[in-house]
MIMAR-310946 format. One record per residue (C-alpha): x, y, z. Coordinates in Angstrom, 2 decimals. Layout:
N
[site [X Y Z]]
...
//
This chain:
756
[site [118.29 124.07 106.05]]
[site [121.93 124.63 106.98]]
[site [124.83 123.67 104.80]]
[site [127.51 121.41 106.22]]
[site [130.36 119.19 105.29]]
[site [130.70 115.51 106.17]]
[site [131.24 114.80 109.83]]
[site [134.80 113.73 110.61]]
[site [135.22 110.16 111.70]]
[site [136.83 110.28 115.18]]
[site [139.06 107.28 114.60]]
[site [139.48 104.82 111.79]]
[site [139.78 101.20 112.93]]
[site [141.92 98.75 111.02]]
[site [139.94 97.06 108.25]]
[site [139.87 93.25 108.06]]
[site [142.26 91.94 105.43]]
[site [141.24 88.70 103.75]]
[site [144.00 86.13 103.36]]
[site [145.28 85.67 99.81]]
[site [144.99 81.99 98.86]]
[site [145.59 81.47 95.14]]
[site [143.15 79.33 93.17]]
[site [143.49 78.85 89.44]]
[site [140.71 79.06 86.86]]
[site [141.32 78.20 83.22]]
[site [138.89 78.61 80.34]]
[site [139.52 79.02 76.62]]
[site [143.26 79.10 77.24]]
[site [143.00 81.96 79.73]]
[site [144.44 81.29 83.20]]
[site [143.20 83.43 86.09]]
[site [144.59 83.37 89.61]]
[site [141.83 84.20 92.10]]
[site [143.07 84.90 95.62]]
[site [139.66 85.24 97.27]]
[site [137.61 82.37 95.86]]
[site [138.10 80.57 99.19]]
[site [135.46 82.92 100.62]]
[site [132.84 80.85 98.78]]
[site [132.83 78.18 101.50]]
[site [129.78 79.30 103.44]]
[site [130.18 76.56 106.05]]
[site [133.76 77.50 106.89]]
[site [134.20 79.04 110.36]]
[site [137.03 81.13 108.90]]
[site [134.71 82.59 106.26]]
[site [132.00 83.32 108.81]]
[site [134.52 84.95 111.12]]
[site [135.72 87.12 108.24]]
[site [132.16 88.27 107.47]]
[site [131.57 89.07 111.13]]
[site [134.82 91.05 111.15]]
[site [133.62 93.01 108.11]]
[site [130.37 93.77 109.93]]
[site [132.24 94.89 113.04]]
[site [134.49 97.14 110.95]]
[site [131.50 98.70 109.16]]
[site [129.71 99.30 112.44]]
[site [132.80 100.98 113.89]]
[site [133.28 103.14 110.79]]
[site [129.63 104.23 110.86]]
[site [129.26 104.57 114.63]]
[site [129.33 108.37 114.35]]
[site [126.23 108.13 112.14]]
[site [124.14 106.36 114.77]]
[site [122.30 109.55 115.85]]
[site [121.49 110.28 112.22]]
[site [120.23 106.73 111.67]]
[site [117.96 107.11 114.68]]
[site [116.63 110.42 113.35]]
[site [115.88 108.91 109.95]]
[site [114.07 105.93 111.49]]
[site [112.03 108.39 113.55]]
[site [111.25 110.43 110.43]]
[site [110.02 107.33 108.61]]
[site [107.89 106.23 111.57]]
[site [106.44 109.72 111.97]]
[site [105.24 109.65 108.36]]
[site [103.77 106.14 108.41]]
[site [100.40 105.19 109.85]]
[site [101.75 102.21 111.74]]
[site [98.34 100.83 112.67]]
[site [96.36 100.60 109.46]]
[site [94.08 98.41 107.37]]
[site [94.44 97.33 103.79]]
[site [91.60 97.61 101.28]]
[site [89.40 94.50 101.37]]
[site [89.34 92.32 98.25]]
[site [86.31 90.16 97.54]]
[site [86.84 86.47 96.89]]
[site [83.75 84.30 97.01]]
[site [81.68 85.10 100.08]]
[site [84.44 86.94 101.98]]
[site [86.28 90.24 102.02]]
[site [90.03 89.63 102.62]]
[site [92.49 92.24 103.83]]
[site [95.64 92.79 105.87]]
[site [96.09 94.81 109.05]]
[site [99.24 96.32 110.51]]
[site [99.63 97.13 114.21]]
[site [102.06 99.60 115.70]]
[site [105.07 97.77 117.08]]
[site [104.53 94.59 115.05]]
[site [106.82 93.73 112.14]]
[site [104.37 91.87 109.89]]
[site [100.84 92.16 108.57]]
[site [97.92 90.22 110.03]]
[site [95.70 88.60 107.38]]
[site [91.97 88.86 108.10]]
[site [88.55 88.47 106.54]]
[site [84.93 89.42 107.13]]
[site [81.79 87.96 105.53]]
[site [80.53 89.60 102.34]]
[site [76.88 90.15 101.49]]
[site [75.53 87.53 99.08]]
[site [75.53 88.43 95.40]]
[site [72.05 88.68 93.90]]
[site [71.89 85.99 91.15]]
[site [69.51 88.21 89.16]]
[site [72.03 91.07 89.22]]
[site [75.51 89.53 89.64]]
[site [77.28 92.61 88.28]]
[site [75.74 95.04 90.75]]
[site [78.67 97.33 91.70]]
[site [77.31 97.65 95.24]]
[site [78.12 93.99 95.89]]
[site [81.69 94.58 94.77]]
[site [82.38 97.79 96.67]]
[site [84.45 96.99 99.77]]
[site [83.34 98.03 103.23]]
[site [84.48 101.59 104.01]]
[site [87.58 102.26 106.09]]
[site [87.14 102.43 109.83]]
[site [87.64 105.66 111.74]]
[site [89.84 103.73 114.17]]
[site [91.94 101.16 112.28]]
[site [93.23 99.75 115.55]]
[site [89.82 98.15 116.11]]
[site [88.79 94.98 114.27]]
[site [85.94 95.07 111.79]]
[site [82.65 93.58 112.88]]
[site [82.77 89.85 112.26]]
[site [86.52 89.88 111.61]]
[site [88.37 86.56 111.54]]
[site [92.16 86.45 111.73]]
[site [93.30 83.78 109.30]]
[site [97.08 84.27 109.53]]
[site [99.11 86.35 111.95]]
[site [102.57 86.50 110.43]]
[site [103.94 87.89 113.70]]
[site [102.96 84.69 115.50]]
[site [104.33 82.55 112.66]]
[site [107.62 84.48 112.75]]
[site [108.09 84.18 116.49]]
[site [111.52 82.79 117.33]]
[site [112.94 83.51 113.85]]
[site [115.21 86.34 112.75]]
[site [113.79 86.11 109.22]]
[site [110.29 85.42 107.94]]
[site [108.76 85.46 104.48]]
[site [105.42 84.26 103.15]]
[site [105.73 82.61 99.75]]
[site [102.24 81.19 99.13]]
[site [98.79 82.05 100.42]]
[site [95.59 80.65 98.91]]
[site [92.12 79.77 100.11]]
[site [89.62 77.28 98.72]]
[site [86.65 78.71 96.86]]
[site [84.32 77.72 99.69]]
[site [86.52 79.63 102.15]]
[site [87.13 76.57 104.34]]
[site [90.83 75.79 103.94]]
[site [93.91 77.99 103.62]]
[site [97.36 77.02 102.40]]
[site [100.39 79.06 103.34]]
[site [104.12 78.56 102.85]]
[site [106.84 80.18 104.96]]
[site [110.60 80.70 104.73]]
[site [112.52 81.39 107.96]]
[site [116.04 81.32 106.49]]
[site [115.95 83.67 103.50]]
[site [116.86 80.96 100.98]]
[site [113.46 81.04 99.23]]
[site [112.63 77.43 100.12]]
[site [109.21 77.41 101.74]]
[site [107.44 74.92 104.00]]
[site [103.83 74.53 102.91]]
[site [101.00 73.89 105.38]]
[site [97.18 73.78 105.22]]
[site [94.85 75.19 107.86]]
[site [91.17 74.53 108.52]]
[site [89.79 78.05 108.96]]
[site [86.71 76.79 110.77]]
[site [88.72 75.16 113.56]]
[site [91.95 77.14 113.30]]
[site [93.89 73.87 113.32]]
[site [96.45 72.75 110.76]]
[site [95.87 69.59 108.76]]
[site [98.59 66.91 108.64]]
[site [99.80 68.36 105.34]]
[site [103.36 69.70 105.60]]
[site [105.67 69.89 102.59]]
[site [109.18 71.25 102.91]]
[site [111.38 72.90 100.26]]
[site [108.64 74.19 97.98]]
[site [108.90 77.21 95.71]]
[site [106.54 80.16 96.07]]
[site [103.14 80.18 94.39]]
[site [101.25 77.06 95.52]]
[site [97.48 77.02 94.98]]
[site [94.31 74.95 95.41]]
[site [92.35 73.43 92.55]]
[site [88.81 74.85 92.23]]
[site [87.28 71.79 93.88]]
[site [89.66 72.15 96.84]]
[site [90.75 68.51 96.69]]
[site [94.28 69.13 95.49]]
[site [97.16 71.56 95.81]]
[site [99.62 72.18 93.00]]
[site [103.10 73.32 94.01]]
[site [106.63 73.49 92.62]]
[site [109.96 72.31 93.98]]
[site [113.47 73.40 93.08]]
[site [116.56 71.47 92.07]]
[site [120.00 71.72 93.65]]
[site [120.66 74.99 91.83]]
[site [117.46 76.57 93.22]]
[site [115.71 76.31 89.84]]
[site [111.96 75.55 90.07]]
[site [111.90 72.44 87.91]]
[site [109.01 70.17 88.97]]
[site [105.27 70.68 89.45]]
[site [103.53 68.39 91.95]]
[site [99.94 67.48 92.75]]
[site [99.16 66.97 96.43]]
[site [95.96 65.51 97.86]]
[site [94.61 67.74 100.63]]
[site [94.57 66.00 104.00]]
[site [97.70 63.90 103.47]]
[site [101.13 64.40 104.97]]
[site [102.65 65.46 101.66]]
[site [105.95 65.08 99.91]]
[site [107.17 62.58 97.36]]
[site [107.37 59.72 99.85]]
[site [103.73 60.26 100.86]]
[site [102.23 59.95 97.42]]
[site [102.43 63.44 95.90]]
[site [102.45 63.12 92.12]]
[site [104.98 64.89 89.86]]
[site [102.82 66.12 86.99]]
[site [105.58 67.92 85.08]]
[site [109.37 68.01 85.20]]
[site [111.55 70.32 83.12]]
[site [114.95 68.72 82.45]]
[site [116.48 71.70 80.63]]
[site [118.55 73.71 83.12]]
[site [117.80 76.90 81.18]]
[site [114.07 76.82 82.05]]
[site [112.05 77.72 85.13]]
[site [108.63 76.22 85.74]]
[site [105.57 77.69 87.42]]
[site [101.93 76.76 87.73]]
[site [98.69 78.66 88.11]]
[site [94.97 78.82 87.52]]
[site [93.12 81.02 85.05]]
[site [90.92 83.69 86.59]]
[site [87.93 81.92 85.04]]
[site [88.80 78.82 87.12]]
[site [88.46 76.81 83.90]]
[site [92.06 75.77 83.29]]
[site [95.21 74.80 85.15]]
[site [98.37 76.13 83.51]]
[site [102.03 75.14 83.70]]
[site [104.60 77.45 82.16]]
[site [108.19 76.52 81.39]]
[site [110.27 79.52 80.39]]
[site [113.81 80.69 79.90]]
[site [114.74 84.34 79.46]]
[site [113.90 84.16 75.75]]
[site [111.64 81.14 75.21]]
[site [108.43 79.85 76.79]]
[site [105.96 76.99 76.56]]
[site [102.58 76.65 78.28]]
[site [100.64 73.49 79.12]]
[site [97.03 73.37 80.21]]
[site [94.46 71.05 81.75]]
[site [90.73 71.35 82.32]]
[site [90.47 72.30 86.00]]
[site [87.47 69.98 86.39]]
[site [89.80 67.00 85.84]]
[site [92.90 67.88 87.90]]
[site [94.21 64.31 87.74]]
[site [94.32 64.39 83.95]]
[site [97.22 64.96 81.56]]
[site [98.43 68.41 80.62]]
[site [98.68 69.32 76.92]]
[site [100.90 71.88 75.19]]
[site [99.23 74.99 73.79]]
[site [102.13 76.01 71.53]]
[site [105.38 74.02 71.40]]
[site [108.46 75.98 72.38]]
[site [110.40 77.68 69.63]]
[site [113.77 79.17 70.50]]
[site [113.43 82.91 70.93]]
[site [109.62 82.95 71.04]]
[site [108.04 84.05 74.32]]
[site [104.35 83.78 75.04]]
[site [101.82 83.58 77.83]]
[site [98.13 82.74 77.75]]
[site [94.88 83.93 79.29]]
[site [91.46 82.29 78.99]]
[site [88.65 84.55 77.77]]
[site [85.08 84.13 76.62]]
[site [84.28 86.46 73.73]]
[site [80.73 86.42 72.38]]
[site [80.14 83.06 74.02]]
[site [83.27 81.46 72.54]]
[site [86.18 80.11 74.58]]
[site [89.43 81.69 73.42]]
[site [93.08 81.67 74.35]]
[site [94.50 85.17 74.41]]
[site [98.16 84.61 73.58]]
[site [100.61 87.46 74.12]]
[site [103.72 86.67 72.04]]
[site [106.71 88.05 70.16]]
[site [106.65 85.69 67.17]]
[site [107.32 88.17 64.37]]
[site [106.33 90.95 66.76]]
[site [109.37 92.27 68.67]]
[site [107.25 94.52 70.92]]
[site [104.63 91.74 71.27]]
[site [101.04 91.39 70.17]]
[site [97.97 89.55 71.45]]
[site [96.25 86.89 69.35]]
[site [92.82 85.46 70.05]]
[site [92.96 81.73 69.34]]
[site [89.95 79.37 69.31]]
[site [89.68 76.55 71.84]]
[site [87.84 73.44 70.70]]
[site [87.10 70.41 72.89]]
[site [89.73 71.56 75.32]]
[site [92.45 71.99 72.71]]
[site [94.02 75.08 71.23]]
[site [93.42 75.09 67.48]]
[site [95.75 77.13 65.33]]
[site [96.52 77.78 61.68]]
[site [94.96 75.56 59.01]]
[site [93.60 73.23 61.70]]
[site [91.16 75.93 62.77]]
[site [89.80 76.33 59.26]]
[site [89.60 72.56 58.77]]
[site [87.58 72.28 61.97]]
[site [85.21 75.01 60.84]]
[site [86.30 77.30 63.66]]
[site [86.95 81.00 63.72]]
[site [90.47 81.91 62.64]]
[site [93.18 83.40 64.78]]
[site [92.55 87.11 65.26]]
[site [95.19 89.72 66.09]]
[site [93.30 91.15 69.06]]
[site [96.11 93.64 69.78]]
[site [98.27 94.02 66.65]]
[site [101.97 94.68 66.87]]
[site [102.91 98.36 66.83]]
[site [106.65 99.15 67.04]]
[site [107.34 101.22 70.13]]
[site [104.24 100.02 72.00]]
[site [105.49 97.23 74.26]]
[site [102.56 94.93 75.02]]
[site [103.13 93.38 78.43]]
[site [100.02 91.24 78.80]]
[site [96.25 90.95 78.86]]
[site [93.85 89.99 81.65]]
[site [90.37 88.59 81.01]]
[site [87.21 89.00 83.06]]
[site [83.65 87.95 82.32]]
[site [82.69 91.41 81.08]]
[site [85.90 93.08 79.97]]
[site [89.55 92.72 79.00]]
[site [92.50 94.67 80.42]]
[site [95.63 95.44 78.40]]
[site [98.94 96.35 80.00]]
[site [101.38 98.09 77.70]]
[site [104.20 100.60 77.76]]
[site [104.64 103.68 75.61]]
[site [106.94 106.69 75.85]]
[site [108.72 105.14 78.83]]
[site [105.60 104.84 81.03]]
[site [103.12 102.04 81.79]]
[site [99.58 102.19 80.37]]
[site [96.43 100.27 81.28]]
[site [93.58 99.93 78.78]]
[site [90.11 98.42 79.15]]
[site [87.83 96.94 76.47]]
[site [84.22 96.03 77.25]]
[site [82.86 92.63 76.25]]
[site [79.22 92.26 75.25]]
[site [77.16 89.76 73.26]]
[site [77.73 90.12 69.56]]
[site [81.07 91.93 69.90]]
[site [83.92 90.21 68.09]]
[site [87.65 90.69 68.58]]
[site [87.94 93.03 65.62]]
[site [85.43 95.39 67.22]]
[site [87.07 95.66 70.64]]
[site [88.43 99.07 71.55]]
[site [90.94 99.34 74.39]]
[site [90.58 102.72 76.07]]
[site [93.53 103.89 78.18]]
[site [92.75 104.79 81.77]]
[site [94.18 108.22 82.56]]
[site [94.82 109.64 86.00]]
[site [96.64 112.94 86.23]]
[site [99.54 114.27 84.23]]
[site [103.26 113.77 84.22]]
[site [105.28 110.81 85.44]]
[site [102.46 108.53 86.57]]
[site [102.55 104.77 87.02]]
[site [99.24 102.95 86.68]]
[site [98.31 99.30 86.85]]
[site [95.55 96.90 87.84]]
[site [96.02 94.84 91.00]]
[site [93.86 92.96 93.49]]
[site [91.36 91.63 90.92]]
[site [90.91 87.90 91.57]]
[site [87.25 87.43 90.61]]
[site [86.14 86.51 87.11]]
[site [82.70 88.07 87.49]]
[site [83.59 91.41 89.06]]
[site [82.09 94.40 87.21]]
[site [84.82 96.85 88.17]]
[site [88.59 96.95 87.91]]
[site [90.75 97.81 90.88]]
[site [93.55 100.13 89.80]]
[site [96.54 101.60 91.61]]
[site [98.40 104.70 90.51]]
[site [101.23 106.83 91.86]]
[site [104.06 109.13 90.90]]
[site [107.37 110.13 92.45]]
[site [105.61 112.79 94.52]]
[site [102.00 111.53 94.73]]
[site [101.40 108.75 97.26]]
[site [99.76 105.61 95.93]]
[site [96.02 105.78 95.30]]
[site [93.78 102.74 94.87]]
[site [90.43 103.09 93.10]]
[site [87.72 101.00 91.53]]
[site [86.98 101.75 87.89]]
[site [83.38 100.81 87.03]]
[site [83.83 99.51 83.52]]
[site [80.24 99.94 82.34]]
[site [80.01 103.61 83.33]]
[site [83.60 104.83 83.49]]
[site [83.05 105.98 87.07]]
[site [86.01 106.10 89.47]]
[site [85.54 105.21 93.14]]
[site [88.51 106.23 95.26]]
[site [89.12 103.54 97.89]]
[site [92.28 104.78 99.60]]
[site [95.19 107.12 99.27]]
[site [98.42 106.13 100.96]]
[site [98.49 108.10 104.20]]
[site [101.61 110.19 104.72]]
[site [101.58 111.79 108.13]]
[site [103.39 114.91 109.29]]
[site [101.79 117.40 106.91]]
[site [103.14 116.04 103.62]]
[site [102.12 118.13 100.60]]
[site [103.06 116.95 97.12]]
[site [103.08 120.57 95.95]]
[site [106.27 121.03 97.97]]
[site [108.11 118.67 95.63]]
[site [108.98 118.65 91.96]]
[site [109.45 115.89 89.38]]
[site [110.40 115.95 85.73]]
[site [111.77 113.86 82.88]]
[site [115.12 114.91 81.44]]
[site [117.24 113.36 78.68]]
[site [120.93 112.54 78.55]]
[site [122.69 111.67 75.31]]
[site [124.86 108.56 74.98]]
[site [128.05 108.43 72.93]]
[site [126.14 106.78 70.06]]
[site [123.58 109.60 70.05]]
[site [120.82 107.66 71.84]]
[site [118.68 109.76 74.17]]
[site [118.49 108.27 77.67]]
[site [115.51 109.17 79.87]]
[site [116.33 110.54 83.32]]
[site [113.72 110.99 86.06]]
[site [114.39 113.72 88.63]]
[site [112.67 114.36 91.98]]
[site [113.48 117.13 94.46]]
[site [112.04 119.38 97.14]]
[site [111.12 122.79 95.87]]
[site [113.05 125.67 97.38]]
[site [116.11 123.54 98.16]]
[site [117.36 122.88 94.62]]
[site [117.57 126.17 92.68]]
[site [119.08 124.43 89.67]]
[site [115.81 122.55 89.14]]
[site [113.35 125.12 90.49]]
[site [114.37 127.90 88.10]]
[site [113.34 128.55 84.51]]
[site [115.40 129.99 81.68]]
[site [116.55 133.49 82.45]]
[site [116.34 136.56 80.23]]
[site [119.81 135.92 78.84]]
[site [118.91 132.34 77.94]]
[site [120.91 130.75 80.72]]
[site [119.25 128.23 82.98]]
[site [119.23 128.32 86.76]]
[site [121.33 125.16 86.67]]
[site [124.11 127.13 85.01]]
[site [124.10 129.92 87.58]]
[site [123.48 128.17 90.91]]
[site [125.43 125.90 93.21]]
[site [125.25 122.20 92.25]]
[site [123.15 120.03 94.56]]
[site [123.85 116.69 96.20]]
[site [122.25 113.94 94.13]]
[site [121.52 110.21 94.36]]
[site [121.54 108.54 90.94]]
[site [119.86 105.12 90.83]]
[site [120.24 102.57 88.04]]
[site [119.38 98.96 87.16]]
[site [119.33 98.14 83.45]]
[site [118.79 94.37 83.17]]
[site [116.11 91.73 82.52]]
[site [113.87 94.27 80.72]]
[site [112.86 95.59 84.14]]
[site [111.46 99.12 84.08]]
[site [112.11 101.57 86.90]]
[site [108.71 103.25 86.90]]
[site [107.63 106.28 88.93]]
[site [106.75 105.42 92.51]]
[site [106.38 107.14 95.85]]
[site [108.74 106.40 98.75]]
[site [108.45 107.59 102.33]]
[site [112.11 106.86 103.25]]
[site [113.21 108.88 100.22]]
[site [111.69 112.01 101.79]]
[site [114.52 112.01 104.34]]
[site [116.89 112.69 101.45]]
[site [114.70 115.15 99.58]]
[site [114.01 117.20 102.69]]
[site [117.76 117.63 103.17]]
[site [118.16 119.08 99.69]]
[site [119.26 115.87 97.96]]
[site [117.96 115.29 94.42]]
[site [116.86 111.77 93.55]]
[site [117.35 110.64 89.95]]
[site [116.87 107.45 87.97]]
[site [118.90 106.72 84.85]]
[site [116.63 104.61 82.64]]
[site [119.53 102.91 80.90]]
[site [119.43 100.32 78.16]]
[site [119.02 96.76 79.38]]
[site [115.81 97.85 81.10]]
[site [112.40 97.83 79.46]]
[site [111.27 101.43 79.62]]
[site [111.37 102.03 75.86]]
[site [110.41 98.64 74.46]]
[site [112.09 95.38 73.59]]
[site [114.89 97.01 71.56]]
[site [115.85 99.05 74.65]]
[site [116.37 95.76 76.47]]
[site [118.12 93.95 73.62]]
[site [120.65 96.75 73.27]]
[site [121.80 96.32 76.87]]
[site [122.27 92.56 77.28]]
[site [124.71 89.76 76.31]]
[site [127.31 91.19 73.90]]
[site [125.83 94.69 74.24]]
[site [125.93 94.75 78.05]]
[site [128.53 97.49 78.30]]
[site [125.97 99.85 76.75]]
[site [124.19 99.78 80.13]]
[site [127.30 101.04 81.89]]
[site [128.06 103.67 79.26]]
[site [124.48 104.98 79.48]]
[site [124.75 105.38 83.25]]
[site [128.06 107.22 82.96]]
[site [126.60 109.45 80.23]]
[site [123.66 110.26 82.51]]
[site [125.98 111.16 85.39]]
[site [128.05 113.39 83.10]]
[site [124.87 115.05 81.82]]
[site [123.75 115.88 85.36]]
[site [127.18 117.29 86.14]]
[site [127.56 119.22 82.88]]
[site [124.09 120.74 83.23]]
[site [125.00 122.02 86.70]]
[site [122.44 119.98 88.62]]
[site [125.17 118.24 90.62]]
[site [128.94 117.81 90.82]]
[site [131.19 114.76 91.23]]
[site [131.98 115.58 94.85]]
[site [128.27 115.49 95.71]]
[site [127.05 112.60 93.54]]
[site [126.26 109.12 94.93]]
[site [125.26 106.17 92.75]]
[site [123.05 103.28 93.87]]
[site [122.01 99.95 92.37]]
[site [121.11 96.47 93.58]]
[site [121.50 92.90 92.31]]
[site [122.08 93.29 88.54]]
[site [122.10 97.01 89.30]]
[site [124.94 96.21 91.67]]
[site [126.88 94.91 88.69]]
[site [126.24 98.30 87.12]]
[site [127.66 99.95 90.25]]
[site [130.79 97.82 90.17]]
[site [131.32 98.52 86.48]]
[site [130.97 102.31 86.73]]
[site [133.26 102.34 89.76]]
[site [135.97 100.94 87.50]]
[site [135.05 102.97 84.41]]
[site [134.47 106.44 85.84]]
[site [135.34 106.59 89.54]]
[site [136.08 110.31 89.24]]
[site [132.37 111.02 88.65]]
[site [131.15 109.80 92.04]]
[site [131.74 110.61 95.68]]
[site [130.15 107.36 96.78]]
[site [128.60 104.14 95.49]]
[site [126.03 101.99 97.27]]
[site [125.92 98.44 95.89]]
[site [123.09 96.31 97.28]]
[site [123.43 92.50 96.90]]
[site [125.71 93.29 93.96]]
[site [126.36 90.85 91.11]]
[site [130.01 91.94 90.90]]
[site [131.73 88.62 90.13]]
[site [129.54 87.54 87.22]]
[site [132.17 85.71 85.21]]
[site [133.17 83.37 88.03]]
[site [129.53 82.63 88.84]]
[site [128.28 82.10 85.31]]
[site [131.19 79.77 84.55]]
[site [129.80 77.41 87.23]]
[site [126.64 75.69 85.95]]
[site [126.26 73.94 89.29]]
[site [125.65 77.25 91.07]]
[site [122.11 78.55 91.70]]
[site [120.41 79.83 88.55]]
[site [123.59 79.96 86.45]]
[site [122.39 78.19 83.29]]
[site [119.19 80.23 83.27]]
[site [121.32 83.38 83.24]]
[site [123.11 82.49 79.99]]
[site [120.25 83.98 77.95]]
[site [120.74 87.30 79.74]]
[site [124.54 87.52 79.90]]
[site [125.79 84.95 77.39]]
[site [127.47 81.58 77.92]]
[site [131.14 82.15 78.78]]
[site [131.64 78.47 79.56]]
[site [131.24 77.37 75.94]]
[site [131.70 80.59 73.95]]
[site [135.18 82.19 74.06]]
[site [133.83 85.47 72.65]]
[site [131.36 85.77 75.52]]
[site [134.11 84.85 77.98]]
[site [136.40 87.59 76.66]]
[site [133.59 90.15 76.64]]
[site [132.48 89.43 80.20]]
[site [136.06 89.43 81.46]]
[site [136.41 92.89 79.94]]
[site [133.66 94.36 82.18]]
[site [133.29 92.06 85.23]]
[site [133.84 94.42 88.21]]
[site [135.86 91.98 90.33]]
[site [138.12 91.12 87.40]]
[site [138.81 94.77 86.63]]
[site [139.67 96.38 89.94]]
[site [142.80 98.45 89.33]]
[site [145.17 100.80 91.11]]
[site [143.19 104.04 90.88]]
[site [141.31 106.36 93.24]]
[site [137.86 104.92 93.98]]
[site [134.88 106.68 95.53]]
[site [133.68 105.57 98.95]]
[site [131.80 102.29 98.57]]
[site [129.23 100.52 100.73]]
[site [128.33 96.95 99.72]]
[site [125.34 95.24 101.33]]
[site [124.68 91.50 101.10]]
[site [122.95 88.58 102.86]]
[site [124.45 85.26 103.86]]
[site [121.47 83.21 102.65]]
[site [120.95 84.99 99.33]]
[site [120.45 82.32 96.66]]
[site [120.30 84.74 93.71]]
[site [123.51 86.71 94.20]]
[site [125.73 84.80 96.59]]
[site [127.34 86.74 99.44]]
[site [130.76 85.66 98.16]]
[site [130.61 88.07 95.22]]
[site [130.59 91.31 97.24]]
[site [132.90 89.72 99.84]]
[site [135.53 89.01 97.18]]
[site [135.01 92.39 95.54]]
[site [135.48 94.25 98.81]]
[site [138.66 92.27 99.55]]
[site [140.06 93.14 96.12]]
[site [139.10 96.81 96.42]]
[site [140.76 97.01 99.81]]
[site [143.96 95.69 98.22]]
[site [144.17 98.81 96.06]]
[site [143.39 101.19 98.93]]
[site [139.70 101.85 98.32]]
[site [137.58 103.10 101.22]]
[site [135.06 100.27 101.16]]
[site [132.63 98.80 103.69]]
[site [130.78 95.49 103.65]]
[site [127.57 94.82 105.59]]
[site [126.43 91.19 105.54]]
[site [123.07 90.27 107.03]]
[site [123.66 86.88 108.62]]
[site [119.93 85.96 108.71]]
[site [118.45 87.15 105.42]]
[site [118.15 86.50 101.69]]
[site [118.16 88.42 98.41]]
[site [115.53 90.90 99.56]]
[site [117.46 91.73 102.72]]
[site [116.00 91.75 106.20]]
[site [112.35 90.91 106.79]]
[site [109.81 92.89 108.76]]
[site [108.94 96.52 108.19]]
[site [110.83 97.96 111.17]]
[site [113.94 96.00 110.26]]
[site [113.63 97.19 106.67]]
[site [113.27 100.82 107.79]]
[site [116.33 100.47 109.98]]
[site [118.35 98.95 107.13]]
[site [117.36 101.74 104.78]]
[site [118.13 104.35 107.44]]
[site [121.66 102.96 107.72]]
[site [122.11 103.31 103.96]]
[site [120.62 106.80 103.86]]
[site [122.81 107.95 106.75]]
[site [125.89 106.70 104.92]]
[site [124.81 108.50 101.73]]
[site [124.19 111.75 103.58]]
[site [127.63 111.46 105.17]]
[site [129.23 111.01 101.76]]
[site [127.21 113.95 100.40]]
[site [128.21 116.23 103.25]]
[site [124.67 116.44 104.63]]
[site [125.00 114.24 107.71]]
[site [124.30 117.07 110.14]]
[site [121.72 118.85 107.98]]
[site [118.26 118.92 109.51]]
[site [115.28 118.48 107.18]]
//
């Protein structure tokens, strides 16, 4: 590795300057003049021309990085097995899996017949072990049937996303829903897999997550209102054109703008469920799946501030609801509740009916955040979080075992910063649990855990080509200290031999290597909202940074969920600025400990993490050489004051309601990045957005960039004109987008001409 400084930019073109057109906003006696609100008009040719000018300016400013972008794309491709097969998952009489082919953007969904299950031995693990991987993944499996080629579906479209995919239990019909704009409104269709032809069913503007009823006669799907809120659940008869005008039946509508709705089916196939939930309150309705045209009933009426979800289980021959809730249990617990004649029976009603009482299946323990429970015919799976890391526990069900006797045993795989979780487990009767686990330096591994014996069957490890060896890399958990004394977890990943400050141990004189070596370039990532946890995970594109001596770090700030519900509560609404202070404290800790220095520190965050980026740019610009803000929520006050905008009312539980509460208004105005741009030196900033994003509208970063440019900041805006909140679609497009961002970071960090 050779040291270098940032490459000089040959010439700096003139940046586009947005016209200042004053618009007035008044709330709670406060008058604000906003000169860039006119950029909100997405249909305006002037606005579109301005965004194209921003793109042209960014491309010109980063033209000198084109060779580096090409090298990074090549590095990613050289590490990825481009032609590969996913691990088959059994559903009914078929094994389903996806295939990728070199040169194609999207996966191809396939299936092959599965051997019949012996009725006398339905839990035989052999029947549930997928066919082994092929030596040549470019060849189809014997008997393979392609059920959906996303590349063919995406032909002629710049963007493509699959929002629903479900197949009837008999394997005959498949529903799928596609979005070709990026606005998360999907067109639903149904295909006869025997003929390969689509039925007349076609329903536009659905939300993701449609599914068949067990008998295959109906499809349940959701639609969204004008603010993109899923608000209505519909029942559609298979074989009809579809849509309200064609006889589809609205089975539930949620009038409260603060609630989303969604629908699903229990793994047991016994019940249909509809959930209405805000950020802090939920309510679940259910219906016997054998009578899909019946009326849904409420399991527990909504109570403000009480969240719950339900799972159907059979314990010792008794139907039970397993209800995960926070009623009197801040870190959540799981109750086992009797079901009688199709109704949930609680409290005194259970005793009056002569039924078993409610049992605390998983009691509340402060500091153990219970995230949910999954039920199978022979076992239960508990997802929880302790000490900042996810845990998965399994309890075996057997005749005669009651809830009080169940023992959840944590699955353990390796040491250190490991993420573990169950996934790809659709079948009620399967005798084994499919589990995935990974770390920052260990590629993802998928295995079957045979519950009855404890045996592990490794199914696949994520291939990383080019001689990757996890022993060449290091990872560790560090702790920063916030101003209020709270310890903030920090995850660090680096390549050994390139970062002496992290490779070394304490010396004889007590000093650490970090105190005696040159600081390293470092990328510090943060999010800190919605109780989302930034868990350990492997990334192939990240290797292009690590191999150039860049340290990757995550600041697990408050507002996230790493350390339980209180960690989240202390970083939202009127405590939101704690999130920003925690990130700044983490950056200072990394600088003060000698790991990095302000002139070689880049910060990154997206969406709500983009708000974090905008806030720290205003609060502590001197700490960072660069900031990457991806689809950043940087004009939150303007957006949340507009209840007609997508998802605004729902967001009041997370951020507060500035429209009706002057205290919330004043608090948000104090930290909103766009509102607080000032005349001060800013680090280099790259903002990335998408024209069709319905979650964080493109106008927020567009306005922010215009305001930053007013005060002389070196800021770039990249706007994808055919994409949504998740950015571009297709794996090659995504690699290219990430390579652009990584090249910009390396340029800021002075490593643009450093070979890995």
